[in-house]
N, C-alpha and C positions, 0 to 999 in steps of 0.2 A: 520792524518785521519780526515775527516770532519764529521759533524753530519749525522748519517746514514739515516735519513729520509728526508734529504734535498739534492736535486740534483742541483748544481749551473748552470749546462748547461740548464736544463729544465727551471729553473727560468729565465735565460737570454733569452731563446727563447720566453717565455711569456712576459717578460718586453719589448723586442724589438718590439713587435707587437703594442705597444702604440705609438701614435704620441706625441712627447715631445718637438718639436721645438717651439711651441707657448704656450701650456699649459701642466702642468705636473700632473694635478689632478688625472687622472685615474692611471697613473704609480705610483704615490705616495700612493694612496689608496691600490694598489696591493702590494707595499712594506710593508706597515703597516699590511695588512692582512697576508702576508707571515710570518712576524715576530711573530704575534699573534698566527698563526697556529703552528709554529715549535718551539717556545720558550718553554723550559721545566721547568724553574725555577720561573715562575710567572712574567716574564718580560712583561711590557706593553709598546708598542710603542706609542709615542705621536708626535704631529705636533705642533711646536711652532708658535709664531706670525709671524716669518719670513718665514714660510713654510718649516723649517727643520724637517726631521724625526729623532727622538732621541730615543734611547733605551740603557739602561745600565744593564749589568749583573755583579754580584759580588758586593763587597764593596770597594769603592774608599779609604776608611779610613783604610782598613785592609792590604794594600800592594800597589804595583805599579798599576797605572791607565793608560791604553793604549786607545787612541782614534783612531777609524777607520773612516776616512772621504773620501767621494767622492761625486759625483753629479748625479742627475737623468735627468737633462735637456740636450737637444742637440741643434745643430745649424740647421737652415733651409738650403735647403728644406728637407722634410722628404723623406727617402729612404726606401721602404717597406722591411720587413724582409723576408728572405728565407734561407733555410739550404740545403747544398750540402755535405753530409757526415760529415766530421770533420769541415767543414767551415761554420760559421754562418755569413751571410751578412745582411747589412742594417744599417740605421742610428742608432747610439748608441750601436751597438754590441761591438765596440772597445772603443769608448769614450762616456760614461764610464760604459756601462752596464757590460762588462766583468770584469773590476776591481770591480764593485759593487757586482757582484755575488760571487767573490772570498772573499771579505771582509765579506759579509754576512755569507758565509759558515764558516769562522773562528769564527765569533761572535757566531753563533748558536752552534758550536762544543764546545766552552768554556762554553756556557750556559748549555749545556747538561752535561758537566763534573761537573759543580757546582751543578746541580740538582741531579745528581747521587751520589754525595759524593765520594765514593771510585772508581767510574767508571772513569778511566783515558782516555777513548776514544782511547784505543790501546797503551797507554804508561804505561803498568803495571809495568815497571821496575823503575818507579820514584815515589816520594812521591805523595800520592793521594790528598793532600790538594791543594786548589786554593786560594791563598792569594793575592787578588787584584781585579781589575775590568777592564772590557772592555766596552767602549761606542761606539755605532755606531751612527754617526752623518752625515746624508746625506742631502746635500743642494740642492736647487731647481733652482738656477739661476747662476751657476758658469760660464756659457758661456756668460753672460751679464755683470752684475755689482757686482756679488759676495755679494749681500746684506745678504744672509743667513750666509755665513762664517763670515762676518763682525759682524753680530749680535751675533754669537756664542762667539767671543772673546771680545765683548764690554758689552753685556748684562749680562755676567757672573759676572761682577763687581758690579752689583746692588743688593740691599738688598732683593728684591722680585724675584730674578731670580730662575726659577725652578731648582731642584736638578741636572739634567743632564747638564744643561747649566753652572751652577755655578761650577760644578766639572771640566768642560773642561778647565777652566783657570788654574787649578792646576794639569793638567795631566802631567805624567812623559814622555810620548812619543806619537807621532802621526804617523800614517801610512796613507798616502793619495793615493787613488786609481786613477791611470792614466795608459795609455798604455806605459809601459817601456820595453816591450819584456822580462819581468821577471827579470830585473835588479833592484838592490837596488839603486835608484837615491838619491843622498845626497845634491844636489845643483841645482839651476836654476837661470837664469838671470831674472831680473825684466823687466817690460815694462812700460815706460812713453810715453804719447803722448801729444803734444801741438803745438801751433802755434806761430812762431816768426813773428812779424810784424814790418816793417820798415815804418817810417812816413817821408814824404817829403813835397813839396809845389807845387801845380798846377801852370802851366804856359802854354802859347801858345807854341806849338812845333816849331814854327818859331823862337822863342827866348828862346831856352832851358836853357841858362845860367841865365835867370830871375827866374827860379824855382829850386826846388830840386828834382831830379829824384830818386824816391824810387825804381823803377824797376832796374835802373842802379846800385844802391847800393847793389842789390842782388848778384852781382858778387863777391863783397868783402865778403858779409855775407856767401855765399855758400863756398867760399874758407876757411873762418874761421871755418865753420861747418866741413869741411873735415879734418881740422887739430886740431879739438877740443881735441882729445885724445892724441895729441902729446905735449900738454902743460905740464909745469913742475909739476903742482899740479894735474895732471890727475890720476884717480884711477889706481893702478898698475894692471898688468895682474894677474888674479886670478888663484890660483893653480888648481882649478877644472874647472872653467868656461872659462878661457881664457880672452880675451880682451872685453871691452864694445864696443858697436857699436852705431853710430848716423847716421840715414839715412833720408835725405829729401825725402818726398813722394809726396806732392802736392804743386804746386806753383800757386799763384794768384796775379794779379796786374793790375792797370790801368783801366780806364773806357771809354776813348775815344781815337781814333787813331791819333788825331791831338793835343793831350794834354800831357804835361809832367805829369806823374803819381805821385800823392801825397801819394800813399800807395802801398805796396807790402807785401805779406805774404808767408810763407812756412811752411807746416806742417812737424813736425819732429817726427820720431820714435826712441826712445831711448831704447836699451837693456842694462841694467845696470848690474854691478857686485858689490859685497860687497867691501867696506862699503858705497858706494854711496847711498844717499837717494834722494827722489823726490825734496825736497827743496834745497839740496846741488847741484843737477844737474841744477836746474833753475838758482840759483845764479851764478854758474860758467859759464853757457852759456851766460847769459846777460853780464857779465863782459868781456868775451872773444870776443863776437861779437861787443860790444861797442868799443873796441879798434881797431877793423878792419874796421869799416865803417866811412865815413866822419862825422865830428863833427856836421854838420847841419842836419843829419838824425837821427830821433828818433828811439829808439829800445825798444821793449816790447816783453814779452813772457807770454803766458797764457796756462796752462794745459787745455786739453779738459775737459769740465764739466762732472762730475759724482758724484753720491751721496756717493760713498765709495772710500777709498784710492786705489791708483794704486797698482798693485802687484809688490812689490819691490824684489830685489835680495835677496837670502838667501843661506846659506850653513850650513850643519851639519857636525860635526867631524866624519870622517869615522870610528873612533874607538868607537863611541857611542854604548851603549848596544843594542838599537833597531836595529842598522845596523848589528851588529854581529849576533843577533838572526835571522834576515831574511836571511843573507848569510849562516849561519850554517844550516838553514832549507832548503836551496837549491836555494835561490835567486842568481842572477848573481852578479858579482863583482861591488862595488860602482862606479858610474859614474854620470855625470850631466844629468839632464832631459832637453829635447830640447825646452820646451815651458813654458810659465808662468802659474802658478797654484795657487790654494788657499792655497797651502803649505806655501806661503808667509806669510799669516796671522798667521799660527800656529807655524812656526819656531821661532818666537820671544818668544814663551811660553816654548817650550821644544824641544829636538831633534826630527827631522822630517825626514821621508823617503817617497819618492814617489815610488810606486810599483804597478805592475799589468800586466795582459796579454795584448797582442796586441802591435801594433807599430804605431807610427805617420806616418811613410812612409816606403815603401819597395823598392826593386830594380826597380819596375815598376812605382813608383811615390807615390803620396799622398794616405794615407789610412784613417786616422782620418779626419773627416770633408769633406770627398770626396764621390762621388757616388759609389765608389768601397769599401767602408768601410767594414771591416770584422774582425773576430777573430777566432782562432782555438779553437775548443772545448777542445782539449787536453791541451792547454795552460791555459784555464780557470780552468780546474780541477787541473792542476799542481799548479797554483797560489793559489787555495783554500787550498791545502795541505801545501804549504809554509806558508801562513798566519796562518793557524791553529797551526802548529808546532812552529812557532815563538811566537805566543801568549802564548802557554803553557810554553815555556821557559821563557818568560818575567814575568808571573804572578804566576807561581807555587812556 
């Protein structure tokens, strides 16, 4: 049962009316105002230096501490909100307004139980005490560089970190809101992106042997890329995620049509599985390609520049307590999530599950990040109930 004075579907309808593909100010203010309006135990929502909305109910020192995380930003272009019966359409309804509405409903329901003391929000057959805490941590730039999530897991280690941020590093479990079709997702592949560059030597095309053709060397490099995960020390196929993938996406080389090209490059998209790290992937790739191309061709690899770490692969034990709590509350059976998420940052701290209403794609094609983005109101309500019941089970 959710907080009786909070309607997650109405909240989502209001939230989705804000354009959040360029700025999140108004949507973030609406979220803060909603928390302040509906919180019953004196909770005060704050916005930290990275733009994260933070609110904690309960006492993290008195029992288990569960962190609810999702994001308020969306990808361009904006798609206006509209409602057709049970279907809510528009940018952000699925990714990640629906999940946010569900997590917020659970947070406010626990807060109401804490404020009411013996009011168990419909669970009168259980102990009335709430021994623990729930923190809502909503980031504002998940779709870009995840600076908010990175701040949460790094700033918490500083002496002057505010209480909610400091407590996040010691959390016992994380629930990350994303469109999972109400399944409890316990793993996701990571994503690394970078450019492999081959260096040769210019020469006149009439005398090709007098130079070193970097574009020609791409043939050997691309063959090596295709066989990268067949090498003896490649990451094994993961029990939950399957095999890693490495995909060449953009190729560039040469500057003149009558000149042996001195450089060529290929952009690579890596979808990793545990235990591979970004540094481990780079080192293995360089060694593998170096063996495949001629010795007079230089080989270099550089990750695409970004201010925060790439989202690496992660996996949570399917027997973890937070997984059991969500499944017992009605979430679908554990499975992997199909996209990289900020869960990558939190899974290194404590067991993490990705959960929420909506789907990345349906039988007709893409849903999230597409012009036809939508979520079912009934699924938002169902997700809110699952989160609420799971939180009660975790911190009671």
